[in-house]
N, C-alpha and C positions, 0 to 999 in steps of 0.2 A: 114923453111918448117916443117910441121907437118903431120904425117899420121893420117887419121881419119877412124874409122871403125864403121859403123852403125849396129844396131841390134834391134830386137823387132818387126819386121814386121810379117805379117801373115794375116789370114782371120779373120774378125770380123763382127758381125751382125750390121745392122743399129741401131743407138742409143747406141751402145756399146762404150767402152773406150779402149784405147791402148796407152802404153807409148813406144816411141822410144828412144833409147840411142845412143849416139855418144861418142866413146872413143878415146881420143887423145894420140898419142905416146909420147908426151912431155907436159911439164907444159903449161896450158892455162892461167895462171895467168896474163901474160903480153899480151895475144892476144887481139887485139882491138875489133874485131867483130866476132861473131860466129852465124851461121844461119842454118835454115832448108829450103830446096827448094823441090819442087816436080815436077814430069814430067809425063805426060800421053803420050803414044805412038802417035807420029805424031804432038805433040804440043810442044811449047817452055817450057823450065824449068821456073817455077815461084817461087817467094819468098813466103814462108809460114810464117816464123817468124824469127826474128833476135834479138840478145842481144849484147849490147855494154859492154865493161869491167866495166863501172861505174854502170851498171844495167839497163840502159834504154832499152826498148824493142819496137819493132814495129811488127805489124801483118797485114797480108792480110785481107781485109774486109770480105772475105768469111769465115774466121776462128775466127774472133774476138768474144770473149765470150765463145769459145769452146776449144781453144788450148792455152797452155802456154809453155814457153821455159825457164825452170829452168836451171841454170848454177852452177856447183859445181867445183870451182877452186881447191879445195883440192883433189878431185878425178880425175881431168882432164876429166870431163864428162860434156856433154850438153844433155839435154833431150827435147823431145817434147811430152808433155802430151796432149792427144787428147780425148776429150769427145764428146758425142752426135754425133757420126760419121754418115756420110751420104754416100750414094753410090758415090757421086761425089768427095769424098775424096780419092777414089781409085787412086793410082799412085805409082811410085817409088819415095821414099823419100831420099834426099841427105843431108848430113851435110857438111858445109863448114866453113873455117876459113880464116880470113884476118888479118895479123899481125899488121898492123898500117894503119892510113889514108894516110900516105905518100907512102905506098907500095901497088901497084895495084894487086900484085900476090894473087891468091886465091887457097887454097888447098881444094880438094874435097874428100869425101869418095866414096865408090863404089856403094852405094845405097842399099835400102832395100824395097822390094815390100810390099805394103799394099793393101788388097782387102776388100772392105766393101760390103757385100752381104748377103742376107738371103738364 
C-alpha cells in the first residue's frame, strides 16, 4: 500500500495551463500503474490519464493532445500537465496507484480541486 498526496489545484483561466503533482509515500519504481481521475459532483469518477511502469500511457479522448502524465520514479512523483484548459475540465482530480496486474487493490489520494473559469 502507498499513500498518495495530490497538490497543485486551484483556479485557472480558460486556455491556461496547470500542473498537478502526486507524491507517493514510498518508491513507485515497482508500481505497475499510476493514474489520474477526476470527478464532478453528482457524476462518476472518470479516468483522465494513466501510465504503466514501462512508460505506456493512455488518455481520455477529451484530454488527448492537451494533457500529459509524466512519471518520475526517482522522486516518487507522478504529474498531470494540463494545457489549453476548458471550463469542462473543472473537477476534483485524484491520483491513484495499482501495484500489479495481479493485485486488484487501488490506493487513492484525497483529491485536489481544479476550477477553470474566467
